[in-house]
N, C-alpha and C positions, 0 to 999 in steps of 0.2 A: 378564027382563033377562037372569039369571044364568043360562039356559040359553042365550042369545044368547051371551053371552062366552064359554060355555065352547065355542060350536061355533064363536065364532071361534080360539079359543086355540087346538083342534081342526086346525083349518085351516091356519092359520098353524103347526102342528106338522105336518102333513102338505107344507108346501112346502119347510120350512128341514132337516127330516130330512135329504133328499138333498146340500142343500151343508152343512152339516157332516159327511155322511160322505166326499163330498168333498174337505172338507181334509184330514181323517184321514188320506186318499192319497197318495201319492208316486208318482208313474211314472220310472223314469231310463231314458234309451234310452244304450243300449251297441251295437255294431259284434259281439260275440258272433265275432269273428273276430281275435282279438288274444292268443293268451296266452303266458304266464298269468296275465292280469288278466282278460281277457274271453272266453267259448269256447263253443262248443256241444256239449253233455257227449253220452255214447255214447247215454242216454236222448234225446236232443234239446232238455234244458233249457240256460238260458245257464247257463255255471260261472263262477268264475276268483276272483281276490283281489278284486277290485274289489265283484262280488258277494257276498261274505262282509263284504268292510267296510261296502258298504253298507246288507243287514242289521242289522250290529252297528250303525251310528251310528241306520238307522229305531231298533231297539228303545230307544235311550238316549232320542232325543225321545218312546217309545211313536209311531211310526206305523206303517201296515201300508206297506209299498214294493214296489212291483212292475219288474222292468227290459225291457224291450223291444226288440229286436234293430232298428236303425235304422245306414242305410247310413253311410258318414263325410260324402259330399258332402250329405247331408240335416239335420245335425245343427243347425248353427245355424238355418238358415233353420224347421227344425220346430219348436224349442224356443221361434222368436219370435212362431208360430202359435198355438203351446197346446196342442201336438200332444204335449205333455209336459212336466215339470216340472224336468225338468235331466237335465244330459249326463255320464253317469258313466262315461267311454271313453279317460281316458289322452289328459285334451286339456292341454297345456300351456299354461299362464297368456302369453298375450306381450299389449304395447299394443296392435297391432292391431285382437284377439279383444276386449279390452275394450270397440272405439268401438261395439262393437254387446250385446258380452252384458257381466253379470258370472261373477266365479269366488269360488267360496269359499278360505281359506285354504290352500298345500298338502296334501294326502296324500301325495305322493309325487315327490323326486326324482329327474330322470334324465340319463343320458351315451348319446349314440351312437357307436357304431364298423364298421368295412366287416370282412364278413366274404366268402372267398373259399376255393376251394381252398388245400389248404400248399404248391404251389410256386408259386400266380402272387404276382407280384412286381408291388407298386399302388406308381408313383413318386407320391408325398401332393404332394412340388414341382410339379408337370407341370399345369398346369392344364385341361387334357384328360385325365388320368388315364392316359396311354400309349395312349391311343385303345382302351381296353376299355367293356364296355358296364357298367352299373353299375343296378341297380334298387332302388327307393326308395319309399317311400310319401305319400302327400300330409303334409304339417304341417310341424316345423320341422326332420325328418332332408332334407327335399327342398329347406327354402332356403336350410340350409350348402349340399346342395351346390350349387345355382344360386348363391351370392352367394360360393361359395371355387372350385368349377370350372367355371365358368364356356361353358368349352369340351369339360367332356364329353361322350358320352354318355350320356344317363340315359332312363330308363323310371320311368313313375312306376306301379305300382299300387294296385287301391283298399282291397287289403288285403293281407294280409299271406303268408297261405295259398297265392295264388294266385303272388306272389315265389319265397317257398319253393320253388311247384313250379319254376319254369323254370328257376333257379341250378342248383337240384339235377340238373336236364336235363340241362344246358352251354349254355342258354340264355341264361344271363347269364353275364358276368367276375368277379362278385363281388355284395356286398350291402351298402347300410349304411341302418338304423336304428338303433332303441332298441335299447338292449348289453345287458338282461336281456332282452327280447324276443328280439331273437336268439339268444343261450343258451340259455335256452329251450324256444323255435318250430324252433330249426334243428340249432346243436351238437347240445345232448343227445338228440337222435333219432335215428333211425337212418339216415336219411338225409345228418342233417350228417357222418356218418362220414367226411373226410377233408380235412373242412373247417374253419378258426380263424380269430379275430382276425386282423385285420393291421392296424397303425398304433394310436398312443395314443386312448383313448377322448377325443372332443369336447363340450363343452356350451359353444357360445357365448354368451353371453347375448344380445344379438340376435337368436336366431331362437330360445334353448334358453328364453330368457324366463324366471320365478319358479319353476318346478314346475310340476304335474302336478296341479290343481285340477277341483270341481267345476262345470259352468259352468251357470248362472242368469240365468235374466231380468233387469235392472238392478229392475224394481222391487221382484221377491221382496226384499225386505231382509230381514225377519222370518226364513223361509226361510233364507238364506244366514249371519244370527246363529245360529240354531237349528243346525244342519249343522257351523260351526264350533269351535260349543260341543261339541258331540257328537265331533268329530273331535279334539281334546284332550284327552275323556276317555277314549277307548279307547286315544289315545297314555299319561294317566295312572295306569290299572286295570291293563295289559296285555292288555289284547285286541288291540291295535292289533300287538301282537310274536306274541298267537301265534297270529294267523290271516296275517302274515309271515313266521313260521317254516315255515310249511306250506309253502309255494313259492319262499321263498328264502334260504342263508346269511347272510344278513346283512341287516342292515337300512337298508331303501329307502326310508325315510322324509328322510333327509341329516341336514344340519344346518340 
């Protein structure tokens, strides 16, 4: 009887071990194409503000975390079919997205701007933006342009890198996207010479939502609570500031 019991316990141990190990691991999806938040390093690894922040959050939770690259259009579908556990990819918390998925508390907030060659004149009062060809990326920036400039010529790119290549080559007149990302990914680079911000930053709530959060499945309430706790802890103990200051000259967390 004792041997049978030990054998049963051993069998259960073998069966349960993979499940327990899986519970300790978290896989986050990111674009790896949205500097400085997520991008490919010279060695091909995924790097950036969000990757460092994600690892800091996982350390607080005593979890092992991995980041995988995923195209933007596949983010929410991939999460829902359990291809990964969370979306850590500068995804804005909006009411429309909350119909499908849940979010953590915001881990940063953002606004968007136009960037164009210095000499470009953008008529922001014109619903067609003076006929200029404007590049943008899917999400809140595209939403704002569609609502505010319905007659404008808009070209939507799946990643910011392709958009920057086209505007620097003169195939676009201007771009409209996240202000931090435009500053880091374009204006502070060699190809951004002669370009500048045009107009004031915008963060209209209807499109820009409540901030940037980690996207999660609605049923994963324990993971959401653990991540929210970790976000607060890294804010409180200075870890967030240390990571923030490596990439930005001001606190992007906002109010």
